[in-house]
N, C-alpha and C positions, 0 to 999 in steps of 0.2 A: 318738299317745298317746290312750288311752281317756278318756272323761269321768271315770271313777272314778280313774284315775291322775292326771289333771289336778286333780281335786278334792283328792286326797291331797297333791299337790304344793303347792297353794294353801293348804291347811289347815296344812301343815308349814313354809311359808316364814316366816322370822323377821319378827316385828312391828317396825315402824320407829317411832321417836318422831314423825317428821313426819306419819305417818298418824293418830296419836292426838291431836296438838296441836302448834301452832306459835305462838311468842310474837310475834305480829304487832305488838302494842302496843310491845314493846321494840325490834323491828327498825325499825318506822316512825319512832320518835322519834329513832333514830340516823340513819336514811336521810335524814330531812328536813334534818338538820344537815350530813351528809356531802355531799349533793347541792349545797349552797351553798358548801362549803369543802373540796373534794377535796384541795387542796394541803396541808391540815393533817391530814385524816383518812387519806387514802391517796394520797400523791403519786405512786405508781407509775402511776396512771391519768391523770396530767396530762402525761406525756411526749409524748403525741401524740393528736390528735383521732381518735376513732371515734364513730360515731353511736349514740344511744339506749343508752348504757351503763347497765346496772342498777347500783345501789349495791353496792360491795364487801361492805358489812355484810350485805346480803341473801344473797349467795352464800356468805358465811362461815357464816351461820346455817343455810342449806339444807344445806350440807356437814355441819355438826355434827349436824343432826337426821336426816340421811339415811344417813350412813356408819357410824353406830352402830346396833345393833339388839339385840333381846332375847337373842340368843345371845352378845353381846360379853361377854368376861370380863376379869379384871384382867391376864391375860397378853397381851391384844390391844391394850392401850393404855398410853401413858405420858403423864403430866401434869406439866408443869413450871411453876414460878412465874416469870413474865417477870422479867428483870433478874438474879435470883439463879441462874436456870437450874438449879435443883435440883428434884428430884421433890417433889411436894406431900406433905404429911403433918403437918408441924409446926403448920400453921395450921388444922387440923381438916378439911381436904379432902385426899383422896388418890384414887388410881385406883379403889379399892373404892367410894368415894363417887360417882365418876363412873358406875360400873356400876349402882349403886343408883338414881342420878338418871335413867338411861335408862328404867328400869321405872316411875318415878313420873310420867313425862309423861302427861298426859291432856288432854282438851278443857277441863275445868274449870280446870286449872292446869298449863300447859305449861312453867313457868319453872324447874323443878328442874334441867334441863340447861343453862338459860341462865346459871347461876352459873359454868359453865365456858367461856362465850363469851370472856372476857378472859384465859383461861389458855392456855398453850402446850401444846395437846393433840396427841399423835401417835397415829395409828391404823395398825395393822399390816395387811398383806396385803389391802389394798383397792385397786381400780383403777377410775378413772372415765374417761368419754369425753365430750367436747363436740364434736359433729359440726358445729355452727354457731358456732365459737368467737368470731368477730368480734373485739372488742377484748380477748378473753382473760380476762375477769374471773373466770369459773368456774375456769379452770385456775390462775390466780394464787392464788385463795383455797383451792382444794383442795390445792395444793402446800404450803401452810403447815401442813397436817395430816400431811405426810410420806407421802401416798399416791402411787401411780403415776398419772399422768394422760396422756391422749392428746387432742390437739385437731386438728380439721380445719376448713379453710375454703377455699372456692373463690377468694376474693379475695386476690391477692398482697399488697396493702397491709395487710389484716387480718393475714395471716401474718407479715409483717415487723414490724408493731407488736407483736404478741403475742410473737414471737421475742425482741425486745429487752427486753420486760417480764420474760420468764422468764430471760433471760441476766443480768438486772440483779443477781440475788442472788449470782452468781458472778463479778461484775465488780469490779475494784479501783478505787475512787473516785479514788485518787491518779493512776493511769495515765490515767484519763479526763480529769482536770484538766490533766495534762501535755499531752494532745492538744489540748484546748481552748486552752491557752496558746500552743501552737505556731501555731494558726490565728490567734489574736489578734495575735501578733507579726508574722505574715505579712501580714495584710490589713486589720486593724481600722482603722488610720489611713488607709489608701487608700480605704476605703469611707466613713469618717466625714467626709472632706474635702468630700464632696458634700452634706452635711447641716449646713451652717453658714448663719448669717444675721446681718446687722448688728444688734447689740443696741440696743434703743430707749433704753437708759440711758447710753450712752457710746460712745466710739470704740474698740470692740472687738467680737469676734464672740461670738455665743451659739450653742448647739446647737439645731438644728431637732428638735422632737419629731414634729410632723405638718405636712405641707403640705396645704392645703385647695384643692381644684380644683372647677371647675364646667364642665359640658358646655355648648356653645353651638350653636345652629342658626339659620339665616337664616329670616326670615319668608317664607312662600311667596307672599305678596301684594306686600309692599313691599321685601323684601330686607334689612330691618333685622336686625342680629345680636341674637338673644334669648338671654340666659343662662338656663339651666334651673333657676332657683331656685323651689322651692315656697314658701319663705319666706326671710328674710334672717338667720335665727339662725346664729351661729357657735358659741357655747357659753354655758352658764350662768356667772354670775359666781362667783368664789371668794374665800375669806378675808374681808376686810372688805367685799368687793363681792358677797357671796353672795345679797343680795336683788335684785341687778341682773342684766342680761343683756348679753352681748357680741353685737352685731349688726353686719352689714355695711351701710355706707351705699351705696345704689344709685347715688348721684350722684358722690361723690368716691372711693369705694372704701375709706374708712377703716373700721377696726374701732372701734366706739364703744360705750360703756356706756349702756344705757337702763334706765328703771325697769320697764317692762312691754313685752315684745316684741309684744304683741297690740294695743297702743294707739298712738295718735299719738305719734311720737317726733321728736327733733331731733338731728342729727349734731353732735357737739361740735367737729368740725373745720371743716365748711363751713356748718353751720346749716341744712342741707336738712331739710325736714320730710317724714316718710314714716311708714307703718305697716309695721313689719318683717314682720308675718305675711302681707302681701300680696305674693306672688311671682308668677312667670309660668307656673307649672305647676299645672294643675288636675286634679281627680280624673278617673280613667279614662285617664291617659296622654296628656293634651293640653297644649299650650303656647299662650300668648296673647301676641301682639305688643303691646308697650306703645306703639308708634307708631301703628299703624292698627287695632288691635283684632282682627286676624284670629286665629281659633282653628284649630289644626291638630293632628292626631295626631303624636306624636313618632316612632313607628315608620314612619309614612307619609313623614314628612319625611326620615328617615334613608334610606329606600329611594330617595328622589329625589336627595338631596344627598350621600349617602355617610356614612361614620363621622363623628360630630360632632367638632368641635375642642374642646379643653379649655383652660381658663385658670386659672392659679394666682391665688387672690384673698386668702388669709390664711395665717398660720403660727402654730402654737403653739410656743413656744420655752422653753428652760431655759438660764439663764446662770450657770455656775459662778463666774465672776469676780464678778458682782453678789452672789451668795450669800456668797462669801468676804469681800466688802466690808461685809457686814452689812445689805444692803438688805432690805426687807420681802418676804414671800413673793409678793405680787401683782406685785412689780417684777422679781424674778429668774425668775419663771415666769408666763407669760401669753400673750396673743394680740395679734397685730399684723397690719397690712396687708402683703401681699406686695410687696416693692420691686423695683426694676429689678435690683439685685444678686442677688436670689433667682432671678429669671427668667434672668439671665445664667448663674448657676451651673447651672441645669437645662440650658440650651442647651449648656454645656460638657460635662456628663455625656452628653448626647445625641450630641455629636460623638465623644466618647471611645468610646461604645458602638459607633457605626458604624465606627470605625477599628480597634477591638480584635477583629479577626476570630478571634484565638486563643481568645476566650471564647465564641464562638457555639455551639460544640459542647456547652457546659454549660447550654443552655436547650433546652426541648422544641421540636422542629421541626415536629411534626405538626399537622394540622387537628383541631378539636374534633369528635368523632363526634356525629352527630345522635342524639337519644334523647328519652325522656319528660321528662328534666330539663333539656335544653338547647334543645329546640324545644317550643313550646307544645303541651300535651296535656291530657287529662282529669286527669292527675296534678299538673301544674304549669302555671301560666299564663305563666311566664317563657319567653322565647325569645331566647337570646343572639345568634342570627344576625340577628334584626331590629334589633339595636343595633350592627351592624357588627363583631361579634366572631366571627371565623371560625377563627382559630388560637389555640392556647394562649398564645402570646406577646402576643396582642391584649388579654389580661387584665392586662397590665403596661405601664407606661411605660418609656421608655428608661433612665432612671436606675435604676429597679428591676431591669431586666434586667442592666445593668452591675454593680450591687452584688451581685445574687444569683449571677450567673455567676462573679464574682470569688471569692465565698465558696465556691461549690461546687468550683471548681477547686482551691482551697487544701485543702478537705476530701479531695479525691481524692488529694492528695499525702501524706496520713497513712499511714504504713506499717502500723501496728497495725490489723488488720482489725476487731476488735471495737470499738475506739475510733472508727474511721472510720465504722462503721455507726451508732454513737450520735450522731456529729456529723451524719450524714445525716438521722437521725430528728429531731434538733434543727432542722436546716435546713428540712425539709418541714413541721414544726409551725409554723415562722416564717412559712411561706407563708400560713397562716391569716389573718395580719394585714398582709400585704405584697403587695397587688395593687390593681388599679383597681376591684375589686368590693367594696371595704371602705368602710364609712361611719362617721361619727362620731355618737355619741349625745350630742346637744347638751345635753340635760337632765341627764345624768349625768357629762358631761365625760369620756367613755370611748370608746375605739375598739371597734367591733363587729367580729367576725370574719366571714369570707366566708360561713360557713354558719350565720349567725344564724337563718335560716329553712329550713335544710336544702334549699337551692335555689341556683341561679345567678341572682342577681337584679341585673342591671346598674343601678347607681345613677346619678342625674343629678349628684350631688355626691360623687365619690369622694375619699377621704382617703389621702394617701401617707405611710406610716410611715417612720421612720428605721430602715433595715434592720439596722444593727449595734446602734444604741441608745445612749442616754445615761443620765444618772442618773435622769431621770423618763421616764415613758411605759410602754407595755405592748406585748406582741406582737413584741418585737425579738429578734434572735438572742442577744444577751447575756441577756435575760430568760429565754429558753427554755433557754439553757445552765444557768442557775441551777436551773431546774425539773428538768432531766434529772439533774443532779448530786444534787439532793435526793432524787429518785426512786430513784436507784441506791443512795444511802446508806440509804434506807428499806428497799429490797429486801434488803440485806445483813442487816439486823436490824430487822424490822418491829415496829411498835407497834400497839396497839389502843386505840380510844376507846370508852367505854361510859358509860352514865348510871346513877347511883345516887343515890337520894333527891333527884332533880331536878337534880343537879349532874353535869357532864361530867368524866370522869376519863380520864387518859392512862396506859396501862401503861408500865412500863420496856420495854426492848428484848427481843424474843424471840430465842432462839438459832437457831431454825429459819429459814433464809433462804427467799426466794421462788425457785421454779423448779426445785428439785431433782426428779429422777425424772419429768421432763415431756418428752413428744415431741409435735411438731406437724408437720402436713403441709398443703401447699397442693394441694388436690384437691377434686373433687366428692365430697361425703360419700356419695353413692350408690355410690361405688366401694369403700366399706369392706367388707371380706370377713370380718371377725371374727365368730365365732359363740361364744356362751356364754362370753364373755370378761370382761365388765365388770360390776362390782357396781352401778354407777349411771351413768346418763347425766344430766348436769346441764348445761342449756343455755338459751339464749335464741334461739329460732328466728325466722326472718323472718315478717313478717305482711303478706300481700297486697302492696299498694303503699305501705305506710306509709313505708318508706325504700328507695329504689332505690340500694343501696350501690354497685353497680358504677359507675354513671354519676357519682356524687358523688366517689368515691374516685379516679377518673381524674385529678382535679386534682393529687393527690399522686403518683399512679402515674407520670405522664409525667416527673416530675422524679426520682423514685427510680430509674426505669429507666435513667437516664443512667449511674449508677454500678453498678447491680445487674444489668444486662442479661446480662452474661457470668458472673454469680456464682450466680444462683438460677433454678430453673425458675419460670415464671410471669411473669418480667420480660422475656422474649424475644419478647413480642407487642406490638402497638400500643396495646392497651387492655385493661382488665380484662374477664373473661368476661361475656357477656350472655346468650346462649341457654341456658347451663347454669344460670343463676341461678334459684333457686326464689323467684320474685317475680312479682307481676302487673305487666306492663309493656305498656301499649297500643301504644307505638311499635313494639314487636317482636311485636305480636299475641299477647302472652302474657296470657291471660284469667284471671279468677278461677277458672274451671273447671280451667285448666291448673295454677294454683297448688295447688288442692286435690288434683288428681291427683298432682302431684309431691311434695307434702307427705305424701301417702299412701305413695308409694314410699320417702320418707325414714323414715317411721315403721316401715315394714316392715324396713328395714335396721337401725334402732335396736333393734327387737324381737329380731332375730337376734343382734345384738352383745351384748345383755344376757344375763347368767346367768339361769337359770330362776327364781331368786328375786330378780332384780335390780329396780332402781327407776328410773323415768323421772321426773325433777323438772325442770320448766321454767317459765319466766316467759312470759306471753303478753299481748298487747295487744288489747283489744276495744273496738269503737266502735259496733257495731250488734247487734241481737238475733239475727240469723241466724248470727253468728259462733259462738255457743255451740253451736247445733245442728250446724253444719258441723264444728267441732272435735271434739265428742263423737262424731259419726258416724265421723270419720277415725280417731280413737283406737280405737274399738270394732272397726271393720272391719279394723284391723291388729292385732287380738288384744291390746288393752290394756284394762285395767279401771281406771277412775278411782277412786282411794282417798281423795283429799282435794283441796280447793281453798282458797286463802287470798288475801285481798285485799292489794293494795299501794296504799294511799291511794285507795280506790274509793268510789263512791256508787251502789250498786245500786238504791236507791230511785228515783232519777231515771231510771235505765236501764229499770226495769220500767214506770215511768210513761210511757215513750215519749219522754222528753227525750233530746236528743243529748248524750252524755257518753262520754269515753274513759277507760278505767281499765285497770290492770294486775292480773294475778292470778298466783299460783303454783299450778301444777297438778301433782299427784302421781299417777302411774299405775304399774300393775304388769302384766307379761305374763300373759295368760290365753288359754285356747283353748276352754274349754267355755262354752256358753251354755244356761241352763236356761229352758225355755219357761214362760210365765206369762201369765195374763190381765191386761188393763189394770186391771180392777176390783181385783184383788189387789195389783198393783204400786202403783196409785194410793194405796191405803190405807197401804201400807208407806211410801211417799214422804211422805204427809201426816203420818204418825206420826213419821217420822224428822225431818222439817223442824220440827215442833212441839217435839219433845224437844231438838233441837239448839238452837233459839232460846231455849227456856226455860233450858236449862243455861247458855248463854252470857250471857244477861241476868242470871242469878243470880250468876254467878261472875267475869265479865270486864267490864272497862270498854271496851266496843267500841261504835262507832257502829252504828246500825241497818243502814246499807248494808254495813258490814264483816260483820256477822252474816249478812246475806243471802247474801253470797258463800260463806261457810262452809256455810250451809244448802244452797246450790246444789250444792256439792261432795258433801255427804252424799247428796243426791237423785241426783246423777249416779252415785254409787257403787252405789246400789240399781239404777238402770237398766242400768248397763254390765255387770252380771251376766247380763242377759237380752237384750242388744242383738240385734235381728233375730228375736227370739222372743216379742215382746210382742204378744198378740192382742187385738183389740178389734172386736167385732161382725163377725167373719169376716175382718178385714183385719189384716195385720201393720203395726204402727205404725213410722214412721221416727223417727230420733233427733230431727229438728227438731219433729215433732209432739209427741213426749214433752217436749221442752224448752218448747214453747209451753204445755203443760199444767202443767209445773213452775212456770213463771212465775205462772200463776194460783193454783197451790197455795200458793206462798210469799206471794202477796198476800193470799189469803183464809184459808188455813191452818185451815179449819173441818173438824171431825170430829163428825158427828151420831150419832144412835141407830143408824142402819143400819150405819155404819162399826164401831161398837163391837160390834154383834151379830155381824158377819162376822169381826171379830178373834177373838171368843170361839169362833166355829165352828172356828177353826184351832187352838185349844188342845185338847190330847188329852183332858183332863178338867177343864173350866173350873170355877172356884170363885168364891165371892163375893169373895175377895181379888183374883182376876184381874179381875173386873168393876171393882172400885175402882181397880185399877192402870190400866186403860184409861180410866176416866172422868176420872182426874186430869188427863190431858193431852188433853182433848176439850171440845167444847161440848155434849156430850150430858148428859141428866139421868137419874138413876136412876129418879126418879118417873115420867118419861115412858116409859121402857123398860118399867117395870112396868105402866103403863096400856095400853101396846101389847101386853101379854101376851108379851113377848119373853123373860121369865124369871119365875120365881116361887120362893118359899122353901117347902120342905116340911119342917117342923120346923126343924132347923138346916142342912138341905141346900139347896144352890143348884141349881136346875134350869133349864137353858137349853132353851127350847121350840123345837120344829120345826114345819114346815108342818102336820103331822098332829095337833098338840096340839089337843085339843078347845076349850080356851078361846081359844087363839090363833086358830083357824079361825073361831070364833064372832065374835071381834072383827073379823077381816078381812071376813067376809061381811056383817056389819052395815054396815061402811064402804062396801062396794061397793053394797049395796042402797039405802043412804041417799043415795048419790051425793055424799059429802063431798069437798070440793075438796082436803082434806089427805091424800088417799090416797097413800101412799108407793110407790115402785117395789118395795120389799120386800113390801109388802102385796099388790101386784098379782101378784108372783111366787108367793107362798104361796097366793093365791086360785086362780091358774091351775093350780098343782100339784094342788090338791085336785080341781078339775074334771077334770083329765087322768086322775088315778087313778080317778075315779068313772066314766070313760068319757063324760063330758059334753063338749059342743062348747065350744071356746075361741075360735073364729074371730071372733065378733062383738067380743070384747074385744081380740083382737090387731089387728083393723082400727082400733079406736078409740084404743088406747094407742100411745105412742112406742116403736117396735120397737127402735131403736138403743139407747135407754136401757135398755130391758128386757133386751135381749140381753147388754149389758155386765154387768148385774147377775147374770143367770143364768149367764154364764161364770164369774163370781167364786164364785157359790154352788156350781156344779158342781165347781170346783177345790177349794174349802174343804172340801166334804163328800165328794168323790170319787164323787159321784152324777151320772151323765150324763143322768138323766131330766130335769133342769132344762133341758137343751138340746133334748131330743126334744119336750118339751111345747110349745115355741114354734116347732117345725118346723125346727130347725137340724139338718142332717144332718152333724154333725161329732163325731168321737170325742173324748172327754176327753183322750186321750193326745196329741192334736195341739197342744194349748196348755198342757198341764200335765205335770209330771214325776211327779205322784202315781201 
């Protein structure tokens, strides 16, 4: 394709709302609430864990602002009122209003289209791709607009989770409830019998919510058994005891209430005095013997002694009998010491597990693969092997293995394939809270899930959940059952929450279900062969080593594989793919350079898959300055032009100042092939002008934080640069993307435009006028009076005259400055002075030796480009034709 053809294509491609403006204020205020309460906003995403999910409201907004364009007409869309499911019109909004709203979006006010965010909008003849679908958020949200969507992910767990999210809109809730009830009838009582405890309030049993365990090691010096308590907290007090704390007495083992767990306390049972905050585990992974004072590394002791023993020491219980009898909350739900009966029951479960060999095929049999997340590395300090955890079953105690295998075997007996898969999904989500890697947040009285830190972090005080569950508690199979049913019900008829006048509102149900017209594939996205097929690619790609999905998702994969191995491709292997994953992984010698190369390959595939006027819109996570340059270079080198960037709760001010801060952005890019050569001097002025105009416009019209404005500024600056990537010339060198980004940082910080800049802007005007001067002065730090004093312009009658190097008064001004040796001689003054001497045949060498040549050359390249006069290069001895860095 010729440059002219490419230029015609880009000029003719439809303008998108997302390129002109994006309502980040509205999106972020919903996203903040949604991220804390997904189960109310979008329960579809609570069915199963996936890492780093972006808020659904963000991808809904991206879809709305990307799939409509200036060519959209009333025949291309339908708009329904949720609940009534009638096309709009009676309330003053219809699809003609939608079409009008598309054209009204701009940077000053992007919210005209936002009025349709809570409406049931359908868009015809559009097709999107997400090549890194992960948890499937982009596909779920796009499907609600009725568009065709295709998703790809290398990870089979991501594929399965997304599959069930998309299936949900076409799943009958009653059929699913029937399958859950069948499993309940089959095994609920069998599992729950192992989670009983003597009620402290009478001669009856209570339900166990959580069993509290502690690991123990022997002192390497005296042999004394040391429980690995960092402190003796069990949980904060509740109800009438909410000002107190439940702690474990280290002498008699009772759970006792104290006023302050950090102060001297007395056990109410044995009157032992102790300070609960003083345990035997110290910072850095050491334990201290209370008998002889020996300090030893925990991992070193495990290497010598083997896997630590564990001891049950406390229980959180719930008693239905006591509640029915009218006892107070703190009596029918509370904490107690683990008794001999509790330990006997565990031993019974242990014996049952060892004799129930028919269940052993329903637990993963393999070893844990070594990797950056399982063995200590630069990515993660955790090392499960150093804690005696070598097989997947080592992450569970025998009662958990017995309960989980009993449950999975029952699920395998469900005949309805779709229902069986939802039960499996419910089961593996339950694994989040049912293993020996789970801890209790004592301050919040809550169970934390295994991936609270996106790592495998073996605790010294694991907490055992009730696998089936009782009335109280979290993370149980019955809890997850309710979440899945709610998600499927939502998928059949989604709702939307939005904020109006400071109040959150919930729409009635939409008629468009989730998941229609969607296809997903488990594959390496680099195998995508589509060409010129998709209107948009909307995705959340991987980011260096931020999350190593393959290693973390193995935890779910090895259990899902038990039922899916013969059903779906990808589950017939021992672990999720490693080598093909586009991620930095030091354990497999996958470097940052490998990541950048592979992301480049991915972007090339995306470019081919997009239609010629297609759009790439993606979220990206940044944590260091170099990321911007690398990302910009990768996009540009794969023939993309950045057209906009928007922040998601970012703080660019800290970022530019050099402080460590991570933030997310939305990047919008379009395919391009032509790159126009330009001098850095000219591009810098355009960038400065663009940045200032952007900031002033946003400050005048939007309520945005300075950091948010900075991100949008960056996007506008990137847009200017990406038109010229690989063709930006500065003092004889081609600038790299990173060099330009470094300069852009300084520009956004300083954002100054002086008299020289205004003069060169005016040189580029075909017939500059006084109005043009004022237009440029308004968004600058330059002074009209100063420009007049510098003889850069003059008024002749009513006519504006922009002077040049050979203007008599301008030259007189410049020569007097040089002769007087004034320190305020500008680079422009020097260039005009040298030009005069060059034209007069006078020597310029003494001045060239004295003055900064790089600075002078940059300016002369800009002057040559602005005027089309290559003499500015010749006069400083540069043997370069103007055509090499300018398309003039």
